[in-house]
ChimeraX commands (.cxc) that place a marker at each C-alpha (Angstrom):
marker #1 position 0.00,0.00,0.00 radius 0.5
marker #1 position 1.31,3.39,-0.95 radius 0.5
marker #1 position 1.36,6.39,1.34 radius 0.5
marker #1 position -1.34,9.00,0.66 radius 0.5
marker #1 position -0.32,11.40,-2.07 radius 0.5
marker #1 position -1.24,15.07,-2.08 radius 0.5
marker #1 position -2.87,14.76,-5.51 radius 0.5
marker #1 position -6.28,13.44,-4.56 radius 0.5
marker #1 position -8.69,12.15,-2.00 radius 0.5
marker #1 position -9.32,8.59,-0.89 radius 0.5
marker #1 position -12.28,6.25,-0.87 radius 0.5
marker #1 position -12.96,4.68,2.52 radius 0.5
marker #1 position -14.52,1.21,2.69 radius 0.5
marker #1 position -16.36,-0.43,5.59 radius 0.5
marker #1 position -17.56,-3.84,4.61 radius 0.5
marker #1 position -17.38,-7.58,4.81 radius 0.5
marker #1 position -14.21,-9.39,3.79 radius 0.5
marker #1 position -15.28,-9.99,0.19 radius 0.5
marker #1 position -16.20,-6.33,-0.35 radius 0.5
marker #1 position -12.97,-5.01,1.15 radius 0.5
marker #1 position -10.79,-7.50,-0.72 radius 0.5
marker #1 position -12.48,-6.58,-4.00 radius 0.5
marker #1 position -11.83,-2.88,-3.51 radius 0.5
marker #1 position -8.28,-3.50,-2.28 radius 0.5
marker #1 position -7.54,-5.55,-5.39 radius 0.5
marker #1 position -8.91,-2.62,-7.37 radius 0.5
marker #1 position -6.29,-0.35,-5.80 radius 0.5
marker #1 position -8.39,1.50,-3.23 radius 0.5
marker #1 position -6.26,0.59,-0.19 radius 0.5
marker #1 position -4.08,3.37,1.22 radius 0.5
marker #1 position -2.45,4.41,4.48 radius 0.5
marker #1 position -2.45,8.01,5.68 radius 0.5
marker #1 position 0.57,9.73,7.22 radius 0.5
marker #1 position -0.35,8.21,10.60 radius 0.5
marker #1 position -0.38,4.73,9.01 radius 0.5
marker #1 position -4.17,4.43,9.38 radius 0.5
marker #1 position -5.86,2.37,6.63 radius 0.5
marker #1 position -8.86,3.66,4.69 radius 0.5
marker #1 position -10.77,0.39,5.04 radius 0.5
marker #1 position -12.27,-1.80,7.76 radius 0.5
marker #1 position -13.19,-5.46,7.44 radius 0.5
marker #1 position -16.30,-6.25,9.50 radius 0.5
marker #1 position -17.22,-9.78,10.50 radius 0.5
marker #1 position -19.63,-11.35,13.01 radius 0.5
marker #1 position -17.24,-10.79,15.92 radius 0.5
marker #1 position -16.56,-7.09,15.21 radius 0.5
marker #1 position -17.91,-4.99,18.10 radius 0.5
marker #1 position -20.46,-2.34,17.17 radius 0.5
marker #1 position -18.39,0.31,18.99 radius 0.5
marker #1 position -15.41,-0.40,16.73 radius 0.5
marker #1 position -17.57,0.04,13.61 radius 0.5
marker #1 position -18.99,3.32,14.98 radius 0.5
marker #1 position -15.53,4.61,15.90 radius 0.5
marker #1 position -14.11,3.77,12.47 radius 0.5
marker #1 position -17.03,5.44,10.67 radius 0.5
marker #1 position -16.65,8.58,12.79 radius 0.5
marker #1 position -12.90,8.58,12.11 radius 0.5
marker #1 position -13.46,8.24,8.35 radius 0.5
marker #1 position -15.96,11.12,8.46 radius 0.5
marker #1 position -13.42,13.34,10.27 radius 0.5
marker #1 position -10.45,12.46,8.05 radius 0.5
marker #1 position -9.74,15.18,5.52 radius 0.5
marker #1 position -8.13,12.74,3.07 radius 0.5
marker #1 position -11.34,10.70,2.54 radius 0.5
marker #1 position -14.04,12.12,0.26 radius 0.5
marker #1 position -16.22,9.02,-0.30 radius 0.5
marker #1 position -17.12,6.29,2.18 radius 0.5
marker #1 position -18.53,3.03,0.84 radius 0.5
marker #1 position -20.35,0.93,3.43 radius 0.5
marker #1 position -22.23,-2.34,3.07 radius 0.5
marker #1 position -25.92,-1.66,3.58 radius 0.5
marker #1 position -26.30,-4.34,6.26 radius 0.5
marker #1 position -23.49,-2.69,8.23 radius 0.5
marker #1 position -25.01,0.75,7.59 radius 0.5
marker #1 position -28.17,-0.47,9.30 radius 0.5
marker #1 position -26.15,-1.04,12.49 radius 0.5
marker #1 position -24.83,2.55,12.47 radius 0.5
marker #1 position -27.88,4.25,10.94 radius 0.5
marker #1 position -27.99,6.85,13.74 radius 0.5
marker #1 position -24.53,8.12,12.72 radius 0.5
marker #1 position -25.39,8.12,9.01 radius 0.5
marker #1 position -28.60,10.09,9.63 radius 0.5
marker #1 position -26.67,12.75,11.59 radius 0.5
marker #1 position -24.13,13.20,8.78 radius 0.5
marker #1 position -25.42,15.93,6.46 radius 0.5
marker #1 position -22.21,17.32,4.96 radius 0.5
marker #1 position -21.67,16.67,1.25 radius 0.5
marker #1 position -18.09,15.49,1.85 radius 0.5
marker #1 position -17.42,12.79,2.61 radius 0.5
marker #1 position -20.30,11.29,0.68 radius 0.5
marker #1 position -21.44,8.05,2.28 radius 0.5
marker #1 position -22.75,5.49,-0.20 radius 0.5
marker #1 position -24.46,2.27,0.82 radius 0.5
marker #1 position -23.59,-0.72,-1.34 radius 0.5
marker #1 position -24.87,-4.31,-1.38 radius 0.5
marker #1 position -22.86,-7.18,0.02 radius 0.5
marker #1 position -22.58,-10.69,-1.30 radius 0.5
marker #1 position -24.97,-11.99,1.35 radius 0.5
marker #1 position -27.57,-9.21,1.45 radius 0.5
marker #1 position -29.09,-7.47,-1.58 radius 0.5
marker #1 position -29.45,-3.72,-1.89 radius 0.5
marker #1 position -32.72,-2.27,-0.55 radius 0.5
marker #1 position -33.35,1.27,-1.86 radius 0.5
marker #1 position -35.92,1.92,0.89 radius 0.5
marker #1 position -33.16,1.72,3.53 radius 0.5
marker #1 position -30.64,3.94,1.71 radius 0.5
marker #1 position -30.33,7.29,3.52 radius 0.5
marker #1 position -29.00,9.19,0.47 radius 0.5
marker #1 position -31.79,7.91,-1.76 radius 0.5
marker #1 position -34.37,8.89,0.86 radius 0.5
marker #1 position -32.92,12.41,0.99 radius 0.5
marker #1 position -32.84,12.65,-2.80 radius 0.5
marker #1 position -36.49,11.63,-3.06 radius 0.5
marker #1 position -37.34,14.52,-0.75 radius 0.5
marker #1 position -35.76,17.01,-3.17 radius 0.5
marker #1 position -38.07,16.21,-6.08 radius 0.5
marker #1 position -41.81,16.21,-6.46 radius 0.5
marker #1 position -43.75,13.73,-8.59 radius 0.5
marker #1 position -44.11,16.43,-11.32 radius 0.5
marker #1 position -40.31,16.69,-11.62 radius 0.5
marker #1 position -40.06,13.04,-12.62 radius 0.5
marker #1 position -42.55,13.22,-15.53 radius 0.5
marker link #1:1,2 radius 0.2
marker link #1:2,3 radius 0.2
marker link #1:3,4 radius 0.2
marker link #1:4,5 radius 0.2
marker link #1:5,6 radius 0.2
marker link #1:6,7 radius 0.2
marker link #1:7,8 radius 0.2
marker link #1:8,9 radius 0.2
marker link #1:9,10 radius 0.2
marker link #1:10,11 radius 0.2
marker link #1:11,12 radius 0.2
marker link #1:12,13 radius 0.2
marker link #1:13,14 radius 0.2
marker link #1:14,15 radius 0.2
marker link #1:15,16 radius 0.2
marker link #1:16,17 radius 0.2
marker link #1:17,18 radius 0.2
marker link #1:18,19 radius 0.2
marker link #1:19,20 radius 0.2
marker link #1:20,21 radius 0.2
marker link #1:21,22 radius 0.2
marker link #1:22,23 radius 0.2
marker link #1:23,24 radius 0.2
marker link #1:24,25 radius 0.2
marker link #1:25,26 radius 0.2
marker link #1:26,27 radius 0.2
marker link #1:27,28 radius 0.2
marker link #1:28,29 radius 0.2
marker link #1:29,30 radius 0.2
marker link #1:30,31 radius 0.2
marker link #1:31,32 radius 0.2
marker link #1:32,33 radius 0.2
marker link #1:33,34 radius 0.2
marker link #1:34,35 radius 0.2
marker link #1:35,36 radius 0.2
marker link #1:36,37 radius 0.2
marker link #1:37,38 radius 0.2
marker link #1:38,39 radius 0.2
marker link #1:39,40 radius 0.2
marker link #1:40,41 radius 0.2
marker link #1:41,42 radius 0.2
marker link #1:42,43 radius 0.2
marker link #1:43,44 radius 0.2
marker link #1:44,45 radius 0.2
marker link #1:45,46 radius 0.2
marker link #1:46,47 radius 0.2
marker link #1:47,48 radius 0.2
marker link #1:48,49 radius 0.2
marker link #1:49,50 radius 0.2
marker link #1:50,51 radius 0.2
marker link #1:51,52 radius 0.2
marker link #1:52,53 radius 0.2
marker link #1:53,54 radius 0.2
marker link #1:54,55 radius 0.2
marker link #1:55,56 radius 0.2
marker link #1:56,57 radius 0.2
marker link #1:57,58 radius 0.2
marker link #1:58,59 radius 0.2
marker link #1:59,60 radius 0.2
marker link #1:60,61 radius 0.2
marker link #1:61,62 radius 0.2
marker link #1:62,63 radius 0.2
marker link #1:63,64 radius 0.2
marker link #1:64,65 radius 0.2
marker link #1:65,66 radius 0.2
marker link #1:66,67 radius 0.2
marker link #1:67,68 radius 0.2
marker link #1:68,69 radius 0.2
marker link #1:69,70 radius 0.2
marker link #1:70,71 radius 0.2
marker link #1:71,72 radius 0.2
marker link #1:72,73 radius 0.2
marker link #1:73,74 radius 0.2
marker link #1:74,75 radius 0.2
marker link #1:75,76 radius 0.2
marker link #1:76,77 radius 0.2
marker link #1:77,78 radius 0.2
marker link #1:78,79 radius 0.2
marker link #1:79,80 radius 0.2
marker link #1:80,81 radius 0.2
marker link #1:81,82 radius 0.2
marker link #1:82,83 radius 0.2
marker link #1:83,84 radius 0.2
marker link #1:84,85 radius 0.2
marker link #1:85,86 radius 0.2
marker link #1:86,87 radius 0.2
marker link #1:87,88 radius 0.2
marker link #1:88,89 radius 0.2
marker link #1:89,90 radius 0.2
marker link #1:90,91 radius 0.2
marker link #1:91,92 radius 0.2
marker link #1:92,93 radius 0.2
marker link #1:93,94 radius 0.2
marker link #1:94,95 radius 0.2
marker link #1:95,96 radius 0.2
marker link #1:96,97 radius 0.2
marker link #1:97,98 radius 0.2
marker link #1:98,99 radius 0.2
marker link #1:99,100 radius 0.2
marker link #1:100,101 radius 0.2
marker link #1:101,102 radius 0.2
marker link #1:102,103 radius 0.2
marker link #1:103,104 radius 0.2
marker link #1:104,105 radius 0.2
marker link #1:105,106 radius 0.2
marker link #1:106,107 radius 0.2
marker link #1:107,108 radius 0.2
marker link #1:108,109 radius 0.2
marker link #1:109,110 radius 0.2
marker link #1:110,111 radius 0.2
marker link #1:111,112 radius 0.2
marker link #1:112,113 radius 0.2
marker link #1:113,114 radius 0.2
marker link #1:114,115 radius 0.2
marker link #1:115,116 radius 0.2
marker link #1:116,117 radius 0.2
marker link #1:117,118 radius 0.2
marker link #1:118,119 radius 0.2
marker link #1:119,120 radius 0.2
marker link #1:120,121 radius 0.2
marker link #1:121,122 radius 0.2
view
């Protein structure tokens, strides 16, 4: 993994092992100057507090502009996601191998639906 360069921002990933490995193989994995990774692998034994702390850390980091989180994990930390209203970092919920994407649970999609009326979509 390369050290963070000053040229761009990172994508943070919080997900199951398969999701994180896929993004790491795609070149998303980085370490910041404090040697903190921009990803977290969550499994059945991961404490909820650790997930919450990592999400809050990713939100505060100025080198991360997008956070990808598996939707089933997002459900566990929904209270943090609902409090986050800043445009950066954008938090996107993605499906995992074991649980399909449900648009009704996606906080960004719910907010976007509130911006448009039915007449706008015709």
